[in-house]
C-alpha positions, -999 to 999 in steps of 0.1 A, spaced: 0 0 0 14 33 -11 11 59 17 6 86 -10 -26 69 -21 -60 75 -4 -79 52 -29 -66 20 -47 -91 6 -71 -84 -28 -87 -105 -43 -114 -136 -29 -98 -170 -35 -114 -204 -26 -101 -240 -35 -110 -274 -22 -102 -294 -53 -106 -285 -66 -141 -272 -32 -152 -234 -28 -152 -226 7 -142 -188 3 -137 -164 -19 -156 -131 -31 -143 -118 2 -129 -81 2 -119 -64 33 -107 -50 50 -76 -60 84 -62 -34 105 -43 -38 117 -8 -42 154 0 -50 162 -36 -82 173 -54 -92 147 -80 -119 156 -105 -141 130 -121 -154 141 -155 -174 125 -182 -209 127 -198 -240 120 -178 -245 84 -171 -209 75 -174 -205 62 -139 -189 92 -121 -215 95 -93 -219 57 -90 -181 54 -84 -182 83 -59 -210 66 -40 -192 33 -40 -165 49 -19 -188 51 11 -213 25 -1 -242 49 1 -256 36 -32 -265 3 -15 -294 19 4 -326 4 -10 -309 -9 -41 -301 -44 -53 -264 -41 -61 -233 -63 -66 -197 -58 -73 -164 -75 -83 -128 -65 -77 -118 -42 -48 -115 -7 -35 -91 1 -7 -92 34 12 -60 39 31 -53 2 28 -86 -11 40 -108 -31 17 -141 -13 21 -161 -43 8 -146 -67 33 -174 -84 54 -158 -70 86 -163 -34 75 -190 -16 95 -208 9 72 -214 35 99 -176 36 106 -168 37 68 -192 67 64 -175 85 93 -142 82 75 -156 90 40 -179 120 41 -201 131 12 -217 163 0 -244 162 -27 -254 183 -56 -282 201 -38 -274 214 -3 -292 192 22 -290 207 56 -312 190 82 -344 209 93 -326 218 125 -306 247 139 -272 256 126 -257 242 158 -276 209 156 -266 204 120 -229 207 128 -231 183 158 -255 158 142 -229 133 132 -210 136 165 -242 130 185 -250 100 162 -216 83 160 -196 94 191 -203 83 227 -204 105 257 -196 138 241 -196 167 265 -215 199 257 -182 218 259 -168 194 233 -198 200 210 -194 237 214 -157 234 203 -167 212 173 -192 238 162 -168 267 164 -139 249 148 -160 234 120 -177 267 111 -144 285 112 -129 259 88 -156 266 62 -156 304 67 -190 307 85 -181 313 121 -178 351 119 -212 354 102 -231 329 122 -216 327 157 -244 348 171 -271 329 151 -264 293 160 -300 287 170 -312 299 136 -328 273 113 -302 261 88 -328 260 60 -330 298 62 -294 302 50 -285 310 14 -277 280 -8 -240 288 -7 -240 289 31 -261 258 33 -235 240 12 -207 252 34 -227 240 64 -231 206 48 -193 204 46 -189 217 81 -213 189 93 -187 163 81 -157 177 99 -164 168 136 -161 131 126 -126 138 112 -130 121 78 -101 109 58 -118 116 25 -143 141 13 -166 132 -17 -182 162 -35 -209 153 -60 -214 184 -81 -214 206 -50 -218 238 -70 -246 228 -94 -273 247 -74 -252 278 -69 -249 312 -86 -215 324 -99 -206 341 -66 -215 310 -47 -195 288 -71 -164 310 -66 -168 308 -28 -172 270 -26 -143 265 -51 -121 286 -28 -132 265 2 -124 233 -17 -89 245 -25 -84 255 11 -96 221 24 -70 203 3 -44 212 30 -61 188 54 -82 164 34 -81 142 3 -110 154 -20 -127 138 -49 -152 160 -69 -176 150 -96 -182 179 -120 -198 185 -154 -179 218 -157 -146 215 -175 -136 250 -163 -143 240 -127 -122 208 -131 -94 229 -145 -96 255 -117 -98 233 -87 -83 199 -93 -48 185 -92 -56 154 -112 -84 144 -135 -101 111 -143 -121 109 -175 -148 82 -175 -170 70 -204 -197 43 -202 -185 30 -169 -149 27 -179 -117 46 -172 -105 63 -204 -77 85 -191 -62 98 -158 -34 122 -152 -24 156 -139 -52 180 -147 -30 202 -169 -19 172 -190 -54 158 -194 -68 191 -206 -39 204 -226 -23 172 -240 -48 144 -236 -35 110 -246 -68 95 -257 -89 107 -286 -121 103 -267 -108 125 -239 -99 153 -265 -134 149 -281 -152 153 -248 -131 182 -235 -136 200 -269 -174 195 -266 -177 171 -295 -199 148 -275 -214 145 -240 
């Protein structure tokens, strides 16, 4: 296991019922980098992202072959406890989904659920440190009892990221986190993502080629459930090795 890799994927395939969504994916994703997953709709990007914390198993008949390791642990091994996996691998979705609770209770929700015997003073510290990390503390420190759903969409998305941090995840998964935001919100969230790279490994699904170029260190291009090309973002966009990659980036399909 290479310490520089957060994810090792080996011949990994995935099915929803009889439909094969992913086909023999083999690649490694570096730690403390931002990795963008790009490709046309239905190519398997979000499916792969959801495989990393196995959230796509909820209510679905699914199966897989091959393996995925996160920091050396086979996440499909029978001994893996899904609540523990989802503590380590946090996920933010396309549309901000704060809970219908106060700002304070949103941030501590995971801690209350997963951690035992947490003191109120510890919860207070989690709220302050998490909101500071996502740039919301100064604006919201006097409004912690405000309903989270009353926040702007950009602040809701920041809050959803803050909600993950008390559990100290190893990996952050962002599934089109800016799709519901206006240009100012997109700029703010992209800045936050770049800042979080100092402390977290991040994988982001995006349909925006410009966003992938702006925020990511490496890029994976997928098509019809398969890996087409992976490399440093500058190389993938400026000198793609595969014709299908060039065609997609140039807007000739997708």
